ZAMARGU-4260 file (C-alpha; in steps of 0.2 Angstrom, whole numbers, plus 5000, padded with zeros to 4 digits):
<rodrens>
0) 4846/4923/4908 | 4865/4922/4906 | 4875/4932/4919 | 4884/4947/4914 | 4902/4948/4920
5) 4910/4964/4925 | 4927/4963/4917 | 4933/4981/4919 | 4932/4996/4930 | 4938/5014/4929
10) 4934/5029/4939 | 4940/5046/4944 | 4931/5051/4959 | 4932/5064/4973 | 4948/5060/4982
15) 4952/5045/4971 | 4960/5046/4954 | 4959/5027/4952 | 4948/5013/4957 | 4960/5006/4969
20) 4961/5023/4978 | 4942/5024/4978 | 4940/5007/4987 | 4954/5012/5000 | 4944/5027/5004
25) 4927/5018/5005 | 4935/5004/5016 | 4943/5017/5027 | 4928/5028/5029 | 4936/5043/5021
30) 4925/5059/5017 | 4931/5066/5001 | 4921/5082/5001 | 4932/5098/4998 | 4928/5114/5007
35) 4934/5130/4997 | 4940/5147/5003 | 4932/5163/4997 | 4948/5166/4988 | 4948/5149/4978
40) 4930/5152/4973 | 4932/5170/4967 | 4948/5164/4957 | 4936/5150/4949 | 4924/5164/4943
45) 4910/5163/4956 | 4901/5180/4959 | 4907/5187/4976 | 4889/5191/4980 | 4884/5173/4979
50) 4898/5164/4988 | 4898/5177/5003 | 4879/5174/5006 | 4875/5166/5022 | 4865/5152/5014
55) 4880/5147/5002 | 4889/5132/5007 | 4906/5131/4999 | 4908/5112/4998 | 4908/5099/4985
60) 4916/5083/4980 | 4927/5087/4965 | 4941/5079/4956 | 4958/5086/4951 | 4964/5092/4934
65) 4947/5091/4926 | 4953/5105/4914 | 4967/5095/4908 | 4967/5082/4894 | 4979/5072/4883
70) 4975/5080/4866 | 4989/5072/4857 | 4984/5054/4863 | 4967/5056/4854 | 4973/5066/4839
75) 4965/5082/4845 | 4972/5099/4839 | 4973/5112/4852 | 4957/5121/4846 | 4947/5105/4846
80) 4953/5102/4864 | 4950/5120/4870 | 4931/5120/4863 | 4927/5102/4870 | 4916/5100/4885
85) 4928/5093/4899 | 4915/5079/4902 | 4918/5073/4884 | 4937/5073/4886 | 4937/5065/4903
90) 4924/5052/4898 | 4935/5047/4882 | 4950/5045/4893 | 4940/5034/4905 | 4933/5023/4892
95) 4951/5020/4886 | 4956/5016/4904 | 4941/5004/4906 | 4946/4995/4890 | 4963/4993/4896
100) 4957/4986/4913 | 4948/4972/4903 | 4965/4966/4896 | 4958/4967/4878 | 4964/4979/4865
105) 4949/4984/4854 | 4959/4983/4838 | 4961/4964/4842 | 4945/4960/4850 | 4934/4947/4841
110) 4918/4955/4842 | 4909/4973/4843 | 4911/4984/4858 | 4896/4996/4863 | 4895/5012/4873
115) 4881/5017/4884 | 4883/5033/4895 | 4876/5049/4900 | 4882/5066/4907 | 4878/5080/4917
120) 4871/5096/4910 | 4883/5103/4897 | 4887/5120/4903 | 4905/5123/4895 | 4897/5130/4879
125) 4885/5142/4887 | 4895/5148/4902 | 4913/5148/4895 | 4913/5148/4876 | 4899/5159/4872
130) 4905/5171/4885 | 4921/5173/4876 | 4922/5186/4862 | 4937/5177/4853 | 4928/5161/4852
135) 4912/5169/4846 | 4921/5177/4832 | 4930/5161/4827 | 4925/5148/4814 | 4926/5136/4829
140) 4910/5143/4835 | 4900/5134/4821 | 4908/5117/4825 | 4907/5117/4844 | 4890/5108/4846
145) 4897/5090/4843 | 4911/5093/4856 | 4899/5099/4869 | 4881/5092/4867 | 4876/5077/4877
150) 4870/5069/4861 | 4888/5065/4856 | 4895/5059/4873 | 4895/5040/4868 | 4898/5042/4850
155) 4913/5053/4853 | 4921/5040/4864 | 4917/5027/4851 | 4925/5037/4838 | 4941/5041/4848
160) 4943/5023/4853 | 4937/5015/4837 | 4923/5005/4844 | 4911/4997/4832 | 4896/4992/4843
165) 4881/5002/4847 | 4885/5020/4854 | 4871/5028/4864 | 4869/5043/4875 | 4857/5039/4890
170) 4849/5052/4900 | 4838/5050/4915 | 4845/5063/4928 | 4851/5054/4944 | 4848/5037/4938
175) 4857/5039/4921 | 4873/5029/4923 | 4864/5014/4931 | 4851/5014/4917 | 4866/5014/4905
180) 4872/4998/4914 | 4855/4990/4912 | 4854/4995/4893 | 4872/4988/4891 | 4867/4972/4899
185) 4852/4970/4887 | 4862/4973/4872 | 4875/4960/4877 | 4860/4948/4880 | 4852/4952/4864
190) 4870/4950/4855 | 4870/4967/4849 | 4888/4969/4854 | 4901/4957/4862 | 4907/4970/4875
195) 4899/4985/4882 | 4906/5000/4891 | 4893/5009/4902 | 4894/5024/4914 | 4892/5042/4917
200) 4902/5058/4920 | 4897/5074/4929 | 4907/5090/4929 | 4901/5107/4934 | 4906/5124/4928
205) 4916/5131/4936 | 4925/5115/4941 | 4925/5119/4960 | 4911/5127/4970 | 4898/5126/4982
210) 4879/5127/4982 | 4865/5138/4989 | 4854/5130/5002 | 4836/5131/4994 | 4821/5129/5005
215) 4814/5112/5002 | 4829/5108/4992 | 4840/5092/4992 | 4856/5100/4998 | 4863/5099/5016
220) 4865/5115/5026 | 4881/5108/5034 | 4890/5102/5019 | 4889/5083/5024 | 4879/5070/5017
225) 4872/5059/5030 | 4862/5044/5023 | 4850/5037/5035 | 4855/5047/5050 | 4844/5056/5061
230) 4853/5073/5058 | 4853/5071/5039 | 4848/5087/5030 | 4851/5083/5012 | 4865/5078/5000
235) 4881/5087/4994 | 4886/5089/4975 | 4899/5077/4969 | 4908/5076/4952 | 4918/5063/4943
240) 4917/5049/4931 | 4915/5030/4932 | 4914/5017/4918 | 4912/4998/4919 | 4916/4985/4905
245) 4904/4971/4903 | 4903/4954/4894 | 4893/4939/4894 | 4900/4927/4907 | 4903/4912/4894
250) 4914/4924/4884 | 4923/4931/4899 | 4926/4913/4905 | 4932/4908/4888 | 4945/4922/4887
255) 4951/4920/4905 | 4945/4938/4909 | 4947/4946/4926 | 4929/4945/4932 | 4926/4956/4947
260) 4908/4952/4949 | 4892/4946/4940 | 4875/4955/4936 | 4862/4942/4938 | 4847/4954/4934
265) 4842/4972/4932 | 4826/4981/4930 | 4819/4999/4925 | 4803/5008/4929 | 4795/5025/4931
270) 4785/5032/4945 | 4772/5039/4934 | 4760/5051/4942 | 4756/5042/4958 | 4765/5054/4969
275) 4763/5071/4975 | 4775/5080/4963 | 4787/5078/4949 | 4802/5079/4960 | 4795/5067/4973
280) 4800/5049/4975 | 4788/5035/4974 | 4790/5021/4987 | 4778/5009/4977 | 4788/5011/4961
285) 4804/5009/4970 | 4799/4993/4978 | 4792/4986/4961 | 4809/4990/4952 | 4819/4981/4966
290) 4807/4966/4966 | 4807/4964/4948 | 4827/4965/4947 | 4827/4951/4960 | 4815/4941/4950
295) 4824/4943/4934 | 4840/4937/4944 | 4830/4922/4950 | 4837/4925/4969 | 4828/4927/4986
300) 4830/4943/4995 | 4837/4933/5010 | 4853/4929/5000 | 4857/4948/4997 | 4869/4954/5011
305) 4872/4972/5005 | 4863/4986/4996 | 4871/5001/4989 | 4857/5012/4991 | 4852/5028/4981
310) 4854/5035/4999 | 4854/5055/4996 | 4852/5058/5015 | 4837/5068/5013 | 4824/5068/5027
315) 4811/5064/5014 | 4820/5052/5002 | 4828/5040/5014 | 4813/5034/5023 | 4803/5032/5006
320) 4818/5022/5000 | 4820/5011/5015 | 4801/5008/5015 | 4802/5002/4997 | 4816/4991/5000
325) 4808/4983/5014 | 4792/4980/5004 | 4803/4973/4990 | 4812/4961/5001 | 4796/4954/5008
330) 4804/4945/5022 | 4801/4944/5041 | 4820/4943/5045 | 4827/4958/5053 | 4844/4967/5052
335) 4854/4955/5042 | 4857/4965/5026 | 4869/4980/5026 | 4864/4996/5018 | 4875/5011/5013
340) 4878/5025/5000 | 4894/5031/4993 | 4886/5048/4992 | 4891/5050/5011 | 4909/5049/5005
345) 4909/5058/4988 | 4893/5067/4986 | 4879/5065/4973 | 4887/5063/4956 | 4871/5066/4947
350) 4872/5057/4930 | 4887/5047/4936 | 4880/5043/4953 | 4873/5026/4949 | 4890/5020/4942
355) 4899/5026/4956 | 4888/5016/4968 | 4889/5001/4956 | 4908/5002/4957 | 4907/5002/4976
360) 4896/4987/4977 | 4907/4978/4964 | 4923/4981/4975 | 4915/4976/4990 | 4910/4960/4983
365) 4928/4958/4975 | 4936/4961/4992 | 4924/4952/5002 | 4921/4967/5013 | 4907/4978/5018
370) 4913/4996/5019 | 4907/5008/5032 | 4893/5020/5031 | 4901/5037/5037 | 4892/5052/5045
375) 4880/5040/5053 | 4877/5041/5072 | 4859/5036/5075 | 4845/5031/5063 | 4832/5043/5056
380) 4817/5038/5067 | 4806/5039/5051 | 4816/5024/5044 | 4809/5012/5057 | 4825/5004/5054
385) 4822/4990/5068 | 4807/4984/5058 | 4817/4981/5042 | 4829/4968/5035 | 4843/4981/5036
390) 4857/4988/5046 | 4869/5003/5044 | 4887/4997/5046 | 4898/5010/5054 | 4914/5000/5052
395) 4922/4990/5039 | 4917/4972/5041 | 4922/4955/5033 | 4908/4948/5021 | 4909/4930/5024
400) 4901/4918/5011 | 4885/4910/5017 | 4874/4896/5010 | 4874/4906/4994 | 4887/4917/4986
405) 4889/4934/4991 | 4876/4946/4983 | 4872/4964/4983 | 4859/4976/4976 | 4862/4993/4969
410) 4849/5006/4967 | 4847/5023/4958 | 4832/5034/4958 | 4829/5050/4948 | 4820/5066/4949
415) 4807/5063/4936 | 4804/5045/4942 | 4815/5033/4931 | 4821/5020/4944 | 4835/5007/4941
420) 4840/4992/4952 | 4854/4979/4948 | 4857/4963/4957 | 4875/4958/4959 | 4884/4942/4964
425) 4902/4938/4968 | 4913/4932/4954 | 4915/4914/4951 | 4931/4906/4957 | 4944/4907/4944
430) 4947/4892/4933 | 4963/4884/4939 | 4977/4891/4929 | 4986/4880/4917 | 5004/4887/4921
435) 5017/4887/4907 | 5034/4880/4910 | 5043/4896/4906 | 5055/4901/4920 | 5057/4919/4911
440) 5044/4931/4906 | 5043/4945/4893 | 5035/4961/4899 | 5031/4974/4885 | 5027/4993/4888
445) 5023/5006/4875 | 5017/5024/4874 | 5015/5038/4862 | 5028/5049/4870 | 5045/5045/4879
450) 5038/5053/4895 | 5023/5043/4895 | 5033/5027/4893 | 5044/5031/4909 | 5027/5035/4918
455) 5020/5018/4913 | 5036/5009/4919 | 5035/5017/4936 | 5017/5014/4938 | 5019/4995/4933
460) 5034/4994/4946 | 5024/5001/4959 | 5009/4990/4956 | 5021/4974/4955 | 5029/4979/4972
465) 5013/4982/4980 | 5002/4968/4974 | 5009/4951/4979 | 4994/4942/4972 | 4999/4947/4954
470) 5008/4933/4945 | 5021/4938/4931 | 5014/4926/4918 | 4998/4934/4920 | 5006/4952/4919
475) 5016/4947/4904 | 5001/4940/4895 | 4990/4955/4898 | 5003/4967/4892 | 5005/4956/4877
480) 4987/4954/4871 | 4978/4967/4880 | 4987/4984/4877 | 4988/4994/4861 | 5007/4995/4854
485) 5012/5012/4852 | 5027/5020/4844 | 5039/5021/4859 | 5042/5004/4866 | 5051/4995/4880
490) 5053/4978/4884 | 5061/4967/4898 | 5064/4949/4902 | 5063/4944/4921 | 5062/4928/4931
495) 5053/4935/4946 | 5044/4950/4953 | 5061/4958/4961 | 5070/4957/4945 | 5055/4965/4935
500) 5053/4980/4948 | 5072/4983/4947 | 5072/4983/4928 | 5057/4994/4927 | 5064/5007/4939
505) 5081/5007/4930 | 5082/5024/4921 | 5087/5024/4903 | 5093/5006/4903 | 5104/5003/4888
510) 5093/4996/4874 | 5078/4996/4885 | 5067/5008/4875 | 5066/5012/4857 | 5055/5019/4844
515) 5045/5006/4832 | 5050/5005/4815 | 5044/4992/4804 | 5058/4980/4800 | 5057/4962/4792
520) 5067/4947/4797 | 5081/4938/4787 | 5083/4921/4795 | 5102/4916/4797 | 5106/4898/4799
525) 5124/4897/4805 | 5126/4878/4802 | 5138/4867/4812 | 5150/4881/4816 | 5137/4888/4828
530) 5132/4872/4836 | 5134/4871/4855 | 5127/4856/4865 | 5115/4860/4878 | 5112/4878/4873
535) 5094/4876/4870 | 5089/4864/4884 | 5078/4877/4893 | 5070/4881/4876 | 5066/4862/4874
540) 5058/4861/4892 | 5047/4877/4889 | 5042/4878/4871 | 5031/4864/4864 | 5033/4869/4846
545) 5052/4868/4847 | 5052/4851/4857 | 5039/4844/4844 | 5051/4849/4829 | 5066/4842/4838
550) 5058/4826/4842 | 5052/4824/4824 | 5069/4828/4817 | 5076/4815/4829 | 5065/4802/4823
555) 5069/4805/4805 | 5087/4806/4808 | 5088/4790/4818 | 5088/4778/4803 | 5103/4789/4796
560) 5113/4789/4812 | 5107/4773/4822 | 5106/4785/4838 | 5095/4798/4846 | 5100/4816/4841
565) 5093/4822/4858 | 5107/4814/4867 | 5119/4825/4856 | 5108/4841/4858 | 5105/4840/4877
570) 5118/4830/4886 | 5112/4837/4902 | 5095/4829/4900 | 5084/4843/4898 | 5067/4835/4903
575) 5074/4829/4920 | 5064/4813/4918 | 5077/4801/4911 | 5095/4799/4907 | 5101/4805/4890
580) 5108/4788/4886 | 5090/4781/4888 | 5084/4789/4873 | 5094/4776/4862 | 5111/4772/4858
585) 5125/4782/4866 | 5130/4797/4856 | 5143/4794/4844 | 5152/4810/4842 | 5165/4803/4830
590) 5151/4801/4817 | 5154/4816/4806 | 5135/4817/4802 | 5131/4818/4821 | 5136/4837/4823
595) 5129/4842/4807 | 5111/4834/4810 | 5111/4840/4828 | 5114/4858/4822 | 5101/4856/4808
600) 5089/4850/4820 | 5092/4864/4833 | 5091/4878/4819 | 5076/4870/4810 | 5067/4869/4827
605) 5071/4887/4831 | 5065/4894/4814 | 5049/4884/4816 | 5047/4891/4833 | 5049/4909/4826
610) 5037/4906/4812 | 5024/4899/4824 | 5026/4916/4834 | 5022/4925/4818 | 5040/4930/4813
615) 5040/4925/4795 | 5056/4928/4786 | 5058/4939/4771 | 5073/4929/4766 | 5085/4914/4773
620) 5103/4913/4771 | 5114/4899/4777 | 5132/4898/4782 | 5141/4881/4778 | 5129/4866/4781
625) 5116/4879/4787 | 5112/4882/4769 | 5102/4865/4769 | 5091/4872/4783 | 5089/4887/4773
630) 5084/4877/4758 | 5071/4867/4768 | 5063/4884/4774 | 5063/4891/4756 | 5054/4876/4751
635) 5067/4869/4740 | 5069/4853/4750 | 5057/4844/4761 | 5062/4840/4779 | 5067/4821/4777
640) 5077/4826/4761 | 5085/4841/4769 | 5091/4830/4784 | 5097/4816/4772 | 5107/4829/4761
645) 5114/4837/4777 | 5121/4819/4782 | 5127/4816/4765 | 5136/4832/4764 | 5144/4829/4781
650) 5150/4812/4776 | 5157/4819/4759 | 5167/4832/4768 | 5174/4820/4780 | 5179/4808/4766
655) 5187/4823/4756 | 5197/4828/4771 | 5204/4810/4772 | 5207/4809/4754 | 5208/4827/4745
660) 5210/4819/4728 | 5193/4812/4729 | 5184/4829/4732 | 5177/4831/4714 | 5170/4813/4715
665) 5162/4815/4731 | 5155/4832/4726 | 5148/4825/4710 | 5140/4810/4719 | 5132/4822/4732
670) 5126/4834/4719 | 5118/4819/4710 | 5110/4813/4726 | 5102/4830/4729 | 5095/4833/4711
675) 5088/4816/4712 | 5077/4822/4726 | 5069/4834/4714 | 5072/4851/4723 | 5059/4863/4720
680) 5060/4882/4715 | 5063/4894/4730 | 5047/4901/4738 | 5056/4916/4746 | 5074/4924/4745
685) 5086/4910/4748 | 5105/4913/4746 | 5116/4899/4739 | 5134/4897/4741 | 5135/4891/4724
690) 5134/4910/4717 | 5134/4919/4734 | 5118/4927/4730 | 5099/4923/4729 | 5095/4906/4721
695) 5084/4904/4706 | 5074/4889/4701 | 5088/4885/4688 | 5101/4885/4702 | 5092/4873/4713
700) 5089/4861/4698 | 5108/4862/4693 | 5119/4848/4699 | 5135/4859/4696 | 5128/4872/4708
705) 5126/4859/4722 | 5143/4852/4718 | 5151/4869/4719 | 5142/4873/4735 | 5150/4858/4743
710) 5167/4859/4735 | 5170/4878/4732 | 5157/4889/4741 | 5156/4907/4739 | 5161/4917/4755
715) 5147/4919/4768 | 5151/4938/4766 | 5143/4938/4749 | 5127/4932/4757 | 5128/4945/4770
720) 5130/4959/4756 | 5115/4952/4747 | 5105/4953/4763 | 5112/4971/4766 | 5104/4976/4750
725) 5087/4973/4757 | 5081/4989/4766 | 5075/4989/4784 | 5079/4971/4787 | 5086/4963/4803
730) 5096/4947/4804 | 5088/4934/4815 | 5101/4921/4820 | 5096/4903/4824 | 5108/4902/4837
735) 5121/4914/4845 | 5124/4930/4836 | 5141/4936/4842 | 5152/4929/4828 | 5140/4936/4816
740) 5140/4953/4823 | 5159/4953/4822 | 5158/4948/4804 | 5146/4962/4800 | 5158/4975/4807
745) 5172/4970/4796 | 5163/4976/4780 | 5158/4994/4777 | 5142/4988/4767 | 5135/4977/4781
750) 5139/4987/4796 | 5121/4994/4797 | 5114/4977/4799 | 5108/4971/4816 | 5110/4953/4821
755) 5098/4946/4834 | 5102/4929/4843 | 5090/4915/4847 | 5102/4908/4860 | 5115/4915/4870
760) 5134/4913/4867 | 5146/4901/4876 | 5153/4916/4886 | 5137/4921/4894 | 5128/4913/4908
765) 5111/4919/4901 | 5099/4905/4899 | 5093/4901/4881 | 5075/4905/4885 | 5079/4922/4892
770) 5089/4926/4876 | 5075/4920/4865 | 5062/4930/4874 | 5073/4945/4874 | 5075/4944/4855
775) 5056/4943/4854 | 5054/4959/4863 | 5067/4968/4852 | 5058/4961/4836 | 5041/4969/4844
780) 5050/4985/4847 | 5055/4985/4828 | 5036/4983/4825 | 5036/4965/4819 | 5018/4958/4821
785) 5019/4944/4834 | 5006/4932/4836 | 5005/4932/4855 | 4992/4919/4857 | 5005/4907/4849
790) 5018/4914/4860 | 5006/4909/4875 | 5005/4891/4869 | 4996/4879/4880 | 4997/4890/4896
795) 4981/4898/4902 | 4987/4914/4910 | 4973/4926/4916 | 4970/4944/4911 | 4973/4955/4926
800) 4970/4973/4930 | 4986/4984/4928 | 4989/5002/4928 | 4981/5012/4914 | 4989/5023/4901
805) 4998/5037/4909 | 4989/5052/4900 | 5000/5067/4897 | 4988/5080/4901 | 4989/5098/4897
810) 4976/5112/4903 | 4965/5116/4888 | 4952/5130/4894 | 4942/5144/4887 | 4935/5155/4900
815) 4922/5170/4900 | 4930/5186/4896 | 4926/5194/4912 | 4934/5180/4921 | 4918/5178/4932
820) 4901/5169/4930 | 4884/5177/4932 | 4874/5170/4947 | 4865/5158/4934 | 4849/5168/4934
825) 4845/5165/4952 | 4839/5180/4962 | 4842/5179/4980 | 4824/5178/4985 | 4822/5162/4975
830) 4836/5152/4983 | 4838/5158/5001 | 4830/5148/5014 | 4828/5161/5026
</rodrens>
């Protein structure tokens, strides 16, 4: 079967609010089990007679802020947030982060996205809400079930994140989330969806607490989980959430996704009744599910270097699990495969346990390192470890690649007998990147609130400073195509990592942040007056569309001039491969047509570049001979004719300057030439200097109008006033904008207009590309719809993992009226081990 690519991971686990923090803890052998004081437990609502009992162990792996939620982000009212099970809330946030980690915005994803997940028993409704008289007497009591019941975990996340693929809650106790990952793989292979989110969440009520040690139960008397150790006495409760994002490998490769690992095969089964009790494990069933997964993967057991075991640390479960693994591996080799369990670090996460173990194995493959198994001193003699293919690593160790790629197995077994096993393989080597030629990069940030925007900037600065393997081109691409654009926005243009970090950390940078407001663009063509040789050299080097349009115009203009316009546009030789004079005849700057055609070419190419990026003008206005570029953009003239008309106008003006008495004759001849080219009607608003306002079909067919435009043009201020009458528009200048900005400020009725440059002015040392990208970012902040794939061009940047949305969480909680919970129906004789 086609491998499934793991393209996204997110987790909030004990001691680890992020996946990166989780891996550091695993690699460093950190135990993230918390111990609670009597005061903490009493404040949380535990009955005093329970927590003071000698058989009560005040330990668990818990997460911080589980009672907090960003209701505004998901459009929840306060009431909706308060009546919602914290498991649903935290799972929705995690699904959003998992999507962000893929580098795909679901609103722009080409395909359907499914959700497969399960959760721990929902206790918020019975223990909190129904124990609160205000809730019971409110109308909210009639609508609380969809916010609490397991049935709605996956569908609620699909609704909140607008996902259109299958959404299915999966429940099989301790194997829930690994079963969910298996089902997600099957859905992808069956083309039921094109991306799948899978995982689980487990949160108790109260959100902190310990457990009673029950005779014959699975929990450890000392509050430590010790998988495979001789002194193991059971597991410890753990809580949190883990979600993975999956795609078919071919699709992930095509989109240059960040592939963390591959799923080669997976399998499910059930113990049936061939065991001594419903709660007991079955060695034979475990062996069969592991062997089946390996067969589906098509790999031999000898190629597997690590197994993330179910590993509960129970005296009964561990020996049965190792016996099943040994039978499934079916090899005479001994001690070559590491075995471990994240339960030693974070406890047993019930419905989320399988996804947590899966995450650990994926990260081990990704980092080529096997994490240590903590709380392990000597093997449980019942394991007969020396007779198995396995060993327990007590220190982190490198994981070198052998004759085959690195491979790992992940197991999850459940009370009730539903077993799951998945075979993983390290990610394929990334395809060689096709780097772009840009020396500057545009980074985009957005959020629903100003505070979240500041937090996002700080988090990205920290990531850039701490991860030297991140390339700015990849970061820019991921932020452009892989993140949702919210109302509060910030952009920055940077050349390198140091510039990016400094800009991100600069508080309240002028013009750096703003609120998106939909505004359309009016292209301004400044004509020869705005021309500056060499201003667009960097743009010519880096932007293929711009270079193609310049080259095309240069070839069309060569018969008119007898020389290559590129020698006039780029006297400093922009491509570095040949001298400017080698492009054709030496530039003749005395020819009056030369500057006009060079200016036309530059402004036409910039306009076409903007259009290729999705910035379509609502209107075009030209100053002086910039009107001919505007006429071409408006469809009045085709490109060869527009170049010829520009050259003819320049020549007519030069001759008129030499002989003012011939002005009328030259204007008439020019007008006849233009009309003879059959100009068409404008296809968008296009101002003409013949009238100072928007041209009509009659205007473009009238020779007198073309003559008047040449000999007695209306002031450009008239065109600006016409533009000012169009509401919510911005002027996008095909060149520098400083002169236009000054002109706007002189007139009361145009002061509200904003002029954005495509190139830097002569008095700035900012490169043309930096100015261009800065304006692109400004347009994005103004809610212009940008075609980011077109902006990427021929480059092949990768999608990379970046910090997720900084949720602005607030506490939403309804507690029992008494502030205390009942002992959950457990009478002392039924749970004491004494």
